[in-house]
C-alpha positions, 0 to 999 in steps of 0.5 A: 555767012556765019563761018565768015561772021565767026572768022571777023570776031575771031579777027578782032579778038586776036587783034586786041590780044596782040595789041594788048602785048604790044602795049604792055612790052613798050611800057615795060621797056620805056616807062617801067620805072616811072611812077605813072607806069602802073596807072598806063598799064591799068588803063591800058588793060581797062580799054582792052576789056571795054573792046571786047565786051563791045566785040562780044555784044556785037557778036551775041544776036548772032547766037542762035539762043533764046531772045531772052537768054540774049537780053539778059548776056546784053544787060550782063556785058552792058553792066561789065562795060559801065564798071570797067569804064569806070575802072578806066576813068579812076585809073586816068583821074590817078594817073592826072593825080601823079603827073600834077603832083610830081613837081609840085610844092606841098601846098598844091598837093592837098588841092590836087587830092581833094579835086581828084577825089571830087571827080572819083566820087562824081564818077562813081556815083554816074556810073552807079546810076547807069548801072541802075538804069541797066537793071531797068529800075525807077531812077527817080524813085531811087534818087528819092530814096536817096535823098532821104537817106542822104539827108539822114546821113548828112543829120548824122555826119554834121562834124564831117560836113563841117570838116569837110567843108573847112577843108575846102576852105583851107585849099581855096583860101591857103592861109598857111601852107606845109612849114608855116609856122601858125598860131590861134586861139588853140594852139601854135606849131609848125604845120607838117600835113594839110590833109582832106579832113585833119592838119597836123601840126608840130607843137614847140613841145615837139608833140604831133596835134591832129586838128580837125579842118572844120575847127581851124577854119572857124578860128583866127589863124596868125601866120608867122610863117609869112612874116616880112620881117621878124621884129625884135624888141628889148630893152636894157639898162645902164648905170646912172653914172653914164655921162650923156655923150657916152649914151648919145655914142652908144645909141649912134654907134650901136644903131650903125653897126645893127643896121649895117648887118646884111640882114636888117631892114634899115629904116626901123631900126630905133636905139633910143633912152626910153625911160628912168628904171629903177636901176638905171636908164633904160635903153630901148631897141627895136630891130627888124630882121629879114630871115626866112626861119626861126634858126636864122632869126635867133643867129641874128638875134645874138649877133646884135647883143654880141655887138651891143655888149663889145660896144658897151665894153669898149665905152666903158658902159656898165649894164646895170641889174634888172634887164628886161627883154621882150620878144615880139613874134 
């Protein structure tokens, strides 16, 4: 009977070994170059080890040794099974993260990283509790000690916790994404990276600022990168000796020319006589561009100014000194 029992477990071990080799062969042949191939290999390896441990655990009682030793071996194998089960779970989470973020845009990557980190933390804590239980410690006493220690840790890590919850708010509310140009009470610039604790912003001086997420979440954020239109507001002066007819022709033709540009939002274009200036009659311009970035906005400003200057030359209108310009972001 013992010989049959030994043969039975030997066959199981050989079977598991063959499956392990076969699956590794398939991974190397078909998905070797895929980004998730390493995670799948680790998952398979963890599964095989868990099956080995379960098989050994079933085999141990048939060994003729002291019962106390069997109990110790049983506990050790149970702990190893939990450890490899934890490794298996963490690798499955990593695989899910790789697959999820493979084709995701940058704004979603941060959320996926945060969720996977949270799930990993839960898995590790649960595994630690199972191991404590296997070691026959009193879970209630352990949890009580952990709660007191956690409270003390929380008092000493208030800023870290604040940044953690700030990250949650940023990932859930999505006030900005990577590539957006933002302005708040402390800084302005283009968002380059949104992390779990900090956000990195490229400033107009080309420096890289690292801001804790807790501070960003507390401040008002003006996201200029999500503007539907970009407004350009300016004023220029023309000579007082310009006739009313020419001024009317200038404002009418300038409005028509600008509205014919592809990137202009027509119904908000405003070009009018605005005020009496010290050096001449003030002409007010307000335009909205339907563009996606700063470069396109500057190109269209350049085009508008060029068209107005060209029109002034055609009409013989002189631009007076004391030009004033205001940029509205």
